[in-house]
N, CA, C and O of each residue as an XYZ file, in Angstrom:
236
protein
N     -43.790    162.646    -52.363
C     -43.578    161.039    -52.721
C     -42.841    159.797    -52.231
O     -41.612    159.756    -52.290
N     -43.253    159.216    -51.956
C     -42.119    157.899    -51.303
C     -40.871    157.617    -51.989
O     -40.572    157.600    -53.183
N     -40.233    157.405    -50.941
C     -38.518    157.082    -51.384
C     -38.447    155.656    -51.381
O     -38.905    154.921    -50.506
N     -37.782    155.279    -52.524
C     -37.253    153.551    -52.700
C     -37.045    152.986    -51.536
O     -36.535    153.687    -50.662
N     -37.425    151.417    -51.197
C     -36.803    150.698    -49.745
C     -35.588    150.204    -50.931
O     -35.905    149.376    -51.785
N     -34.684    150.583    -50.907
C     -33.345    149.454    -51.718
C     -33.201    148.206    -50.719
O     -32.991    147.061    -51.117
N     -33.325    148.528    -49.529
C     -32.992    147.507    -48.757
C     -33.750    146.236    -48.965
O     -33.229    145.121    -48.944
N     -34.993    146.475    -49.163
C     -35.955    145.576    -49.571
C     -35.653    144.938    -50.439
O     -35.337    143.762    -50.258
N     -35.653    145.586    -51.833
C     -35.170    145.133    -53.434
C     -33.961    144.079    -52.783
O     -34.174    142.884    -52.576
N     -32.720    144.737    -52.519
C     -31.932    144.015    -52.610
C     -32.414    142.283    -51.618
O     -32.457    141.160    -52.122
N     -32.637    142.576    -50.484
C     -33.299    141.501    -49.569
C     -34.043    140.394    -50.678
O     -33.789    139.197    -50.811
N     -34.606    140.864    -51.093
C     -36.170    139.758    -52.038
C     -35.046    139.344    -53.304
O     -35.208    138.178    -53.664
N     -33.818    140.157    -54.127
C     -33.082    139.885    -55.004
C     -32.428    138.573    -54.013
O     -32.441    137.462    -54.544
N     -31.960    138.665    -52.843
C     -31.105    137.765    -52.546
C     -31.718    136.383    -52.400
O     -31.201    135.284    -52.602
N     -33.119    136.747    -51.942
C     -34.031    135.514    -51.344
C     -34.396    134.516    -52.945
O     -34.377    133.285    -52.948
N     -34.696    135.335    -54.148
C     -34.688    134.459    -54.688
C     -33.755    133.993    -55.393
O     -34.176    133.241    -56.272
N     -32.351    134.163    -55.367
C     -31.363    133.835    -55.142
C     -30.990    132.551    -54.856
O     -30.511    131.713    -55.620
N     -31.285    132.454    -53.527
C     -30.931    131.610    -53.048
C     -31.740    130.602    -52.837
O     -31.372    129.793    -51.985
N     -33.000    130.368    -53.508
C     -34.058    129.817    -53.332
C     -33.956    129.156    -55.092
O     -34.755    128.239    -55.281
N     -33.257    129.457    -56.078
C     -33.244    129.238    -57.086
C     -31.900    128.261    -57.354
O     -31.649    127.590    -58.355
N     -31.112    128.415    -56.102
C     -29.776    127.603    -56.037
C     -30.178    126.725    -55.261
O     -29.756    125.601    -55.532
N     -30.947    126.816    -54.248
C     -31.464    125.493    -53.422
C     -32.139    124.143    -54.701
O     -31.791    122.975    -54.876
N     -33.380    125.140    -55.495
C     -34.251    123.887    -56.281
C     -32.695    123.031    -57.295
O     -32.627    121.809    -57.428
N     -31.674    123.967    -57.847
C     -30.905    123.474    -58.408
C     -30.589    122.479    -57.827
O     -30.752    121.344    -58.277
N     -30.037    122.786    -56.624
C     -29.121    121.830    -55.982
C     -30.198    120.172    -55.780
O     -29.881    118.985    -55.850
N     -31.576    120.904    -55.505
C     -32.008    119.569    -55.343
C     -32.126    118.944    -56.647
O     -32.054    117.717    -56.710
N     -32.295    119.623    -57.678
C     -32.608    118.744    -59.091
C     -31.251    118.072    -59.700
O     -31.254    117.450    -60.763
N     -30.151    118.262    -58.936
C     -29.478    117.673    -59.309
C     -28.648    116.093    -58.441
O     -28.116    115.020    -58.729
N     -28.907    116.661    -57.649
C     -29.333    115.145    -56.511
C     -30.150    114.414    -56.481
O     -30.227    113.412    -55.771
N     -30.838    114.777    -57.197
C     -32.103    113.987    -57.699
C     -32.181    113.140    -58.543
O     -32.666    112.012    -58.466
N     -31.528    113.849    -59.687
C     -30.916    113.210    -61.192
C     -29.756    112.537    -60.400
O     -30.057    111.388    -60.722
N     -28.810    112.398    -59.718
C     -27.548    111.737    -59.297
C     -28.409    110.625    -58.944
O     -28.477    109.574    -59.582
N     -28.984    110.874    -58.023
C     -29.701    109.694    -56.918
C     -30.536    108.676    -57.489
O     -30.952    107.641    -56.969
N     -30.742    109.208    -58.821
C     -31.919    108.383    -60.025
C     -30.975    107.584    -60.552
O     -31.099    106.360    -60.551
N     -30.014    108.162    -61.019
C     -28.641    107.332    -61.885
C     -27.868    106.362    -61.198
O     -27.255    105.516    -61.848
N     -27.825    106.384    -59.957
C     -27.188    106.293    -58.795
C     -28.373    104.460    -58.659
O     -27.898    103.325    -58.618
N     -29.815    104.815    -58.625
C     -30.692    103.552    -58.270
C     -30.828    102.510    -59.455
O     -31.000    101.292    -59.401
N     -30.624    103.866    -61.193
C     -31.175    102.485    -61.558
C     -29.355    101.634    -62.041
O     -29.254    100.552    -62.620
N     -28.548    102.234    -61.734
C     -26.991    101.538    -61.870
C     -27.090    100.449    -60.791
O     -26.872     99.345    -61.290
N     -27.379    100.394    -59.316
C     -28.182     99.562    -58.548
C     -28.200     98.364    -58.838
O     -27.576     97.321    -58.640
N     -29.666     99.034    -59.716
C     -30.832     97.956    -60.257
C     -29.948     97.245    -61.316
O     -29.972     96.016    -61.369
N     -29.257     97.886    -62.066
C     -28.397     96.895    -63.273
C     -27.637     95.786    -62.561
O     -27.744     94.588    -62.821
N     -26.750     96.402    -61.507
C     -26.095     95.282    -61.302
C     -26.655     94.088    -60.417
O     -26.066     93.013    -60.309
N     -28.050     94.444    -59.698
C     -28.565     93.398    -58.963
C     -28.549     92.542    -59.989
O     -28.006     91.480    -59.685
N     -29.144     92.631    -61.671
C     -29.616     91.699    -62.559
C     -28.706     91.171    -62.787
O     -28.821     90.027    -63.226
N     -27.213     91.814    -62.580
C     -26.556     91.123    -63.480
C     -25.740     90.152    -62.629
O     -25.277     89.144    -63.162
N     -25.549     90.394    -61.383
C     -25.288     89.289    -60.208
C     -26.305     88.276    -60.093
O     -25.837     87.142    -59.998
N     -27.359     88.343    -60.077
C     -28.305     87.077    -60.390
C     -28.763     86.094    -60.993
O     -29.318     85.035    -60.699
N     -28.315     86.819    -62.223
C     -28.131     86.205    -63.510
C     -26.539     85.100    -63.606
O     -26.356     84.017    -64.162
N     -25.683     85.925    -62.849
C     -24.362     85.117    -62.973
C     -24.362     84.091    -61.881
O     -23.752     83.060    -62.165
N     -24.972     84.153    -60.570
C     -25.155     83.596    -59.357
C     -25.856     82.350    -60.141
O     -25.304     81.254    -60.040
N     -26.939     82.452    -60.848
C     -27.688     80.973    -61.736
C     -27.074     80.243    -62.813
O     -27.380     79.113    -63.195
N     -26.381     80.831    -63.163
C     -25.533     79.879    -64.092
C     -24.176     79.352    -63.500
O     -23.476     78.754    -64.318
N     -23.709     79.461    -62.297
C     -22.411     79.209    -61.471
C     -23.148     78.414    -60.140
O     -22.360     77.799    -59.422
N     -24.369     78.383    -59.815
C     -25.110     77.397    -59.159
C     -25.100     75.937    -59.566
O     -25.699     75.515    -60.555
N     -24.542     75.357    -58.922
C     -24.361     73.479    -59.544
C     -26.135     73.279    -58.866
O     -26.901     73.612    -57.962
N     -26.023     72.658    -59.834
C     -27.388     71.827    -59.940
C     -26.802     70.280    -59.268
O     -25.686     69.783    -59.421
N     -28.043     69.712    -58.441
C     -28.255     68.808    -57.826
C     -28.336     67.070    -58.484
O     -29.353     66.469    -58.832
N     -27.147     66.657    -58.493
C     -27.242     65.210    -59.872
C     -27.968     64.350    -59.265
O     -28.256     63.287    -59.815
C-alpha cells in the first residue's frame, strides 16, 4: 500500500489558500476602484454645473 504524501497535500492546501486570498484582494480593489470612479464622475458633473452657473454671459 502507498503511503500518504502529506507534504503534497499541505502544499496544495497552501496554494489554494493563496489563490483565494489573491482573488479576494482583487475583488476588493475592483470594488474600491469602482466606487472611486463613481465619486470622480459625480464630482466632475457637479463642477460643470457650478461652472456654468458662474460663467458670465456676454452682454
